[in-house]
N, C-alpha and C positions, 0 to 999 in steps of 0.2 A: 282541343280547340273546337272541334265539330259539335261538342256538347253545348258550347256557349254561342256559336256563330254559324250562320248559313252563308257560304261563299256564293258570290254572284259574278258579275262581269269583270273582265280584266280592264284595269284603268291604265296600266303602263307596264313596261318591261325594262329591266336594267341588267347589268353585268352579273349580279348575284341572284336574280330571280324576277318575280313579278309582283305587282301590287293589284289586289282585287278589292272590289267593293264587297261588303258583307253586311249582314243584318244580325243584330243581337237577338237571341231567343228571348221571348217574353216581352221585351220593350219594343222590338222592331227598329231600334236605333241603328242608323246607317254609320258604318265605320269603314276605314281602309285597312286592309291587311297586307303588310309587306311580307311576302313569303320568300325567305332567304334559303337558298340551297346550301347546305353545309359543304357539299363537294367543292363549292367555290373557294373554300378555305383549306383545300387539300393539296398535298404535294405528292405526286406519284401515286395517287389513289388513297393515301393515308390522310385522314382528317387531322389537322394540327389542333391538338387539344388546347394549347395555350391561346390559339386564335379564337376558339369558341368562348373561352373564358373572357377574353378581351371584349368580344362582342356583347356578352351578357353584362359586363361591367358598364359598357357604354349605354346599353338599354336602361340599366339602373339609374344612371345619371339623367338620361332623357326623361324617365318617368318622374323624376324629382323637379324638372323644369316646369315653371308655370309663368308663361309670358304670352301676351296676345299675338306676337309675331313669330312664335315657334309652335309648330304643329304638336299637339299633345300626344304623348305616347301613353296609351291606356293600359296595356298589358303585354305580356309575352308568353308564348307557349313553345315548348321544345319537343320535337319529335325526333325519331332516329335520323332522318335525312334532311330535316328542315327546321328552321325557326319561323314562327309566326308572330310578327310584331303588330299588335293592334294599335292603330293610329286614329286620331280625330280625322274625319273626312272633310276635306276642304274642296268644295265644288266651284266651278266657274272657269276651269281651264288653266292654261299656263299664263302666268303674269306677263312673260315676254311677248307671247303671241297677242295678248290683249292690248298691250301698250303699242306695239308696232302697227297693229291694224288701225289705230286711230290717227295715223298720219303724223303731221308736224307737231301736234301737241303731245306726242309720246314722251318728250324730254320732261315736261312738267309732270306727267303722270308717273314716270319712272322716279323722279325726284321725290314725289309724295310717298312712293312705296319703298324705295331703296333706302332712304335715310332711316326710317324706323326699323327696317330689317337689319341694317348695318349695326344699329345700336343693340339689337337683340343678339347679334353675333358676338359682340364684345362681352355680353353676359355669359354666353355659352363657353367662350374661350377661357374665362377666368375660373 
């Protein structure tokens, strides 16, 4: 992973790890890197092998998706303790925060964003 990307600032944290901004060597393209701790998939300190396989299968499906409302999964790298999922970087903050900050018009803004995203979810679920 480090041969292809330079990690930068933390964009967010979740139950399984963190998301960092990164830059691709050579092109300088900005991406997001979801760093997933494998120990999040462990029971009693033993990493569940079938869980890692399930995650890799999901990444394979996400890499095949190509829809304007779904963040593009570019690549994945596996290390001993972590998975590095390279994602399209979408800047501008949280959609919820942006819509609420606009006051009364947030319902119209949400409708314009939620309906297309709901349609994309139906594609992902099939």
